[in-house]
C-alpha positions in Angstrom: 118.9 66.1 87.0 122.6 65.7 86.2 125.3 68.1 88.0 127.3 69.4 85.7 130.9 69.7 85.9 131.4 72.9 83.5 129.7 75.9 82.1 130.4 77.6 78.7 133.8 75.2 79.4 135.3 77.7 81.4 133.1 77.4 84.8 134.3 75.2 86.6 131.2 73.6 89.1 132.5 72.5 92.3 129.5 72.5 94.7 126.1 73.5 94.6 125.3 76.5 96.7 121.0 76.4 96.6 117.8 75.2 95.0 114.6 77.1 93.8 111.6 76.3 91.4 113.4 77.8 88.2 117.3 77.5 88.9 119.5 75.9 90.8 123.0 78.4 92.4 126.3 76.6 92.3 130.3 77.7 93.3 132.0 76.8 90.5 136.0 78.6 89.6 136.3 81.3 86.3 139.2 79.7 85.0 140.0 82.5 82.8 140.2 85.1 85.4 140.8 82.6 88.5 138.4 83.6 90.5 135.6 81.7 92.5 131.6 83.0 91.2 128.2 81.8 91.8 126.7 80.3 88.4 122.5 80.3 88.5 121.3 77.7 85.8 117.8 78.1 84.8 115.3 75.0 85.1 115.9 73.0 82.2 112.3 73.4 80.4 112.3 77.0 80.9 114.6 77.0 77.3 111.0 75.9 76.1 109.3 79.1 76.4 111.1 81.5 74.4 109.1 84.0 75.3 110.9 83.8 78.3 114.7 83.2 77.4 114.1 86.5 75.8 112.7 88.1 78.2 115.4 86.7 81.1 118.7 87.7 77.9 117.2 91.5 78.2 117.2 92.0 81.9 120.0 90.3 82.0 122.0 92.7 80.2 119.9 95.6 82.4 120.9 93.6 85.6 124.8 93.6 83.8 125.0 97.2 84.0 124.1 98.1 87.7 127.5 98.3 89.4 127.0 99.1 92.6 129.0 98.0 96.2 125.2 97.1 97.8 124.1 94.8 94.0 125.4 91.4 93.6 127.2 91.6 90.5 126.2 89.9 87.1 129.2 89.4 85.3 128.2 86.9 82.0 125.3 85.6 80.6 124.1 83.0 78.0 124.0 78.9 76.8 125.8 76.4 77.4 126.4 74.6 73.6 126.7 70.9 75.3 123.1 71.1 77.6 121.3 73.8 76.4 120.1 74.7 79.9 120.6 79.3 79.4 123.3 80.2 82.8 123.8 84.1 84.1 127.6 84.3 86.4 127.4 86.9 88.9 129.7 87.7 92.2 130.1 85.0 94.9 129.2 86.4 97.6 130.7 84.4 101.0 128.4 84.7 103.6 125.1 83.7 104.8 121.9 85.4 103.5 119.0 86.9 105.7 116.7 83.6 105.9 119.4 81.9 107.3 120.0 84.4 110.0 116.2 84.4 110.2 116.5 80.4 110.6 119.7 80.2 113.1 118.6 83.9 115.3 114.3 83.6 114.5 115.2 87.6 115.3 118.3 89.7 115.2 119.6 92.0 116.8 117.7 96.5 116.4 121.0 97.7 115.1 122.4 95.4 112.6 118.6 94.5 111.3 118.2 98.8 110.9 121.6 98.5 109.1 121.3 95.8 106.7 117.8 96.9 105.6 119.7 101.1 104.9 122.4 98.9 102.8 119.3 97.1 100.5 118.0 100.3 101.2 120.9 102.3 99.3 121.0 99.6 95.9 117.8 99.4 95.4 117.6 103.7 94.8 120.9 102.8 92.7 118.9 100.0 90.3 115.2 102.4 90.9 116.9 105.2 89.6 118.9 103.4 86.9 115.3 101.7 86.0 115.2 98.9 87.4 113.1 97.6 89.5 114.0 94.2 91.7 110.3 92.6 91.8 111.5 90.5 93.9 113.2 91.4 97.3 113.2 89.2 100.1 115.4 87.5 102.7 116.9 84.8 100.6 118.1 87.5 98.5 119.7 90.1 100.6 123.8 88.1 101.2 126.5 90.0 104.0 129.6 89.1 103.0 131.2 87.5 105.9 134.5 89.4 105.8 133.2 92.7 105.4 129.5 93.2 106.4 129.1 94.6 103.7 125.2 93.8 102.5 124.1 93.0 98.2 121.0 92.7 96.9 120.6 89.4 94.5 118.7 88.1 91.8 117.5 91.4 89.9 116.4 90.0 86.6 114.6 86.7 86.6 111.2 88.0 88.4 110.4 90.0 85.4 111.6 87.8 83.7 109.0 85.8 84.7 106.1 87.9 84.2 103.9 87.3 82.0 104.9 83.6 81.2 103.4 79.8 80.6 105.0 79.3 84.7 103.1 82.7 85.3 100.3 81.9 83.9 99.4 78.6 84.7 99.1 79.7 89.3 102.7 79.7 90.0 104.0 82.0 91.7 106.8 83.9 92.2 109.1 84.4 94.6 107.3 83.7 98.3 104.5 85.7 98.4 104.2 87.1 101.9 106.8 89.4 99.8 104.8 90.6 97.7 103.1 94.3 97.6 99.6 94.1 97.6 98.8 95.4 94.0 101.5 92.7 92.7 99.6 90.2 94.5 96.5 92.0 92.5 99.3 91.6 88.8 99.2 95.0 88.7 103.0 96.6 87.6 104.7 96.6 89.5 107.4 99.8 90.8 110.0 100.9 92.9 106.8 101.4 95.2 106.8 97.2 95.5 110.3 96.6 96.3 109.8 99.5 99.5 106.6 97.6 100.4 108.8 94.0 100.0 111.8 95.8 102.0 110.0 96.9 104.9 108.2 92.8 105.0 111.6 92.0 105.4 112.6 94.7 107.7 109.1 93.1 110.5 110.2 89.9 109.8 114.3 90.9 110.8 113.2 93.3 113.8 109.5 91.7 115.3 110.3 87.5 114.0 107.3 87.2 112.4 105.8 88.3 109.0 103.4 91.5 108.9 100.5 89.0 107.9 100.2 85.0 109.4 98.1 83.6 106.0 97.3 79.8 105.2 96.5 80.6 101.7 97.1 83.5 99.2 93.4 84.6 99.6 93.8 84.7 103.1 97.2 86.7 102.8 95.2 89.6 100.4 92.4 89.8 102.2 94.5 91.1 105.2 96.5 92.9 103.2 93.8 95.0 102.4 92.2 94.9 105.9 93.6 93.7 108.7 95.9 97.0 110.5 99.8 95.4 110.5 100.2 95.7 114.5 103.2 97.3 115.9 106.5 95.5 116.2 106.9 96.8 120.0 104.3 94.7 120.6 106.2 91.6 119.9 110.2 93.3 120.6 110.0 96.6 123.4 113.2 97.9 123.3 112.5 98.4 119.0 112.4 102.2 119.3 109.1 103.4 118.8 110.3 105.6 115.5 111.9 102.9 113.6 109.0 100.7 114.1 106.2 103.1 112.1 109.3 104.5 110.0 109.2 100.2 108.9 104.9 100.1 108.8 104.8 103.3 106.5 106.3 101.2 104.4 103.1 98.4 104.7 100.7 100.1 103.2 98.1 99.5 101.3 98.4 102.0 98.6 102.2 103.2 97.0 101.1 106.1 97.2 101.6 106.7 100.7 104.4 104.6 100.8 108.3 106.7 101.1 108.8 108.3 97.2 112.3 106.5 97.3 114.6 103.5 99.0 116.2 106.0 99.8 113.8 108.0 102.4 113.2 104.6 103.5 117.2 104.2 104.5 116.8 107.4 106.0 113.4 107.0 107.7 115.3 103.8 109.2 118.4 106.1 110.4 116.1 108.7 112.6 114.5 105.5 113.8 117.4 104.1 115.5 118.0 107.2 117.7 113.4 107.5 117.5 113.7 110.2 115.6 111.4 111.1 112.7 112.2 111.6 109.2 109.9 114.3 107.6 108.5 111.2 105.3 107.9 109.6 108.1 105.5 112.6 109.7 103.9 113.3 106.4 102.8 110.2 105.1 101.2 109.4 108.2 99.6 112.8 108.2 98.4 112.5 104.1 96.8 108.8 104.9 95.1 109.8 108.0 92.2 112.6 106.2 92.2 109.6 103.6 91.2 106.7 104.9 89.2 108.5 107.3 86.7 109.4 104.3 86.7 106.2 103.2 84.0 105.1 105.2 84.1 103.5 109.0 86.8 104.3 110.8 86.2 100.9 112.6 86.7 99.3 109.7 89.6 100.9 107.5 92.9 99.2 108.1 95.6 102.1 108.0 93.0 104.3 110.3 93.1 101.7 113.0 97.2 101.7 112.6 97.0 105.1 112.7 95.1 105.2 115.9 97.3 102.6 117.5 100.6 104.4 116.3 98.7 107.2 118.7 97.3 105.0 121.7 101.6 104.8 122.0 103.5 106.0 124.5 104.7 109.6 122.6 107.6 109.7 120.9 110.5 111.7 121.7 110.2 114.8 119.8 112.9 114.6 116.7 115.8 117.9 117.1 115.0 120.3 114.4 118.0 120.1 112.3 116.6 116.2 111.4 112.9 117.2 110.8 112.6 120.1 108.8 109.7 122.6 109.9 106.9 122.0 106.9 106.4 125.2 104.6 103.6 127.7 105.2 102.0 128.6 102.4 102.8 133.0 101.4 100.9 134.6 103.2 102.2 138.3 102.9 99.5 140.8 103.9 97.8 139.0 106.9 100.9 139.3 109.6 101.2 143.3 108.5 97.2 143.9 109.3 97.2 141.8 112.2 100.2 143.6 113.8 98.5 146.4 112.9 95.4 145.7 114.9 96.6 144.5 118.4 98.5 147.6 117.9 95.7 149.0 117.6 93.9 147.3 120.3 96.8 147.3 122.7 97.0 151.1 122.8 93.4 151.2 123.5 93.7 148.9 126.4 96.0 151.2 127.4 93.7 154.4 127.4 91.6 152.4 129.2 93.7 151.4 131.8 94.6 155.3 132.5 91.5 155.9 132.7 91.2 153.2 135.5 94.0 154.1 137.6 92.1 158.0 137.2 89.4 156.8 138.3 90.9 154.7 141.8 94.0 157.8 142.6 90.2 159.9 142.7 88.1 158.1 144.4 91.0 157.4 147.1 90.2 160.3 150.5 93.6 161.9 150.6 96.5 159.6 148.5 99.6 160.7 148.9 102.3 161.0 146.7 104.4 157.5 147.5 100.3 155.4 147.3 100.4 157.6 143.7 103.5 156.1 143.1 102.3 152.5 144.3 98.9 152.7 142.5 100.4 154.1 139.5 102.7 151.1 139.4 101.2 148.0 140.3 98.2 149.3 138.0 100.5 150.0 135.6 102.7 147.7 135.2 101.3 144.6 136.4 99.1 145.0 132.9 101.6 146.5 131.0 103.6 143.6 130.9 100.5 141.2 130.0 99.4 143.4 127.1 103.2 143.4 125.5 102.4 139.4 126.2 99.8 139.7 124.1 100.9 142.0 121.5 104.2 139.8 121.5 102.3 135.8 121.3 99.7 137.5 118.3 102.8 139.3 116.9 105.3 136.2 115.7 
């Protein structure tokens, strides 16, 4: 396949940036606006799939509407008249992808890894609120701007376009299988929770230096996703805060409903986790997951339950400050506290009367108590017990 010298009589091709099974990305110069851009040329055989082309055009338009600092901007799309190949023109990001970083360093600094994923969360949350699901979140699509360090999500659109076309029906796997959520692997519709799972796999890999599930085949991966607990990151990186470890693993629950409600919730959990603090979302999801899994069968064969048991058996987490983890609201119960106060006041009054009677009996039993002895007996017997009763009343009327 020959490399074109220009696309759409506007974009001059200066070099190749990367290639995949569906497309090749080139560095190009926009001759009209005189700026560098990235041009993605789709593989020639895709032009023959009319269903794919129709989806691709719709998704390219949807991606072009996404304008966010943490999303690679789409500038243009169309079909080159000379070659007949479809193209997308995007913002050029001068910097490495997370896949490049992993090849160079195996693992990233804890704070850097958490910051990268947090910024990706901002972009995903914006896209999800706009009704766009990425469907192919992986390290190669997380790009860091060299000059500013800003992180951008790339490649919105193509994943949706490729679904249910001939290329997927013949068994091709879109993207890297390790980053696909269990529901995507089953062929179910991908939603925001699927992107959260994929981003959780990226976070796990950046921190642990390995994937949550090592596998030799797609079947083995699917079985491990369903049955095996995700090992704590701290087993491989003890310096990772426990709260950050747990925040990442919540993303990797098999049930989409057991993950964060939004990418923004995930970002907040990661930010708190850096300081070994917990958000209400992380604690809530762990609390809700355990009873559900316990009812599913033998706890020894339940993946999520085993994962939660591992979390509880590890070092006790540092309690978060009250400001960062709001107290969970209780169901309203107005009448019960009033009745409870009355009951304790009545009990306290009876105890006081009984104590007074006890003091009187003690005095009568003594042979000839002096006024000082009487004062001492009353003081010792009455005040000591009264203090206990006060504590009892206070503890049960709050």
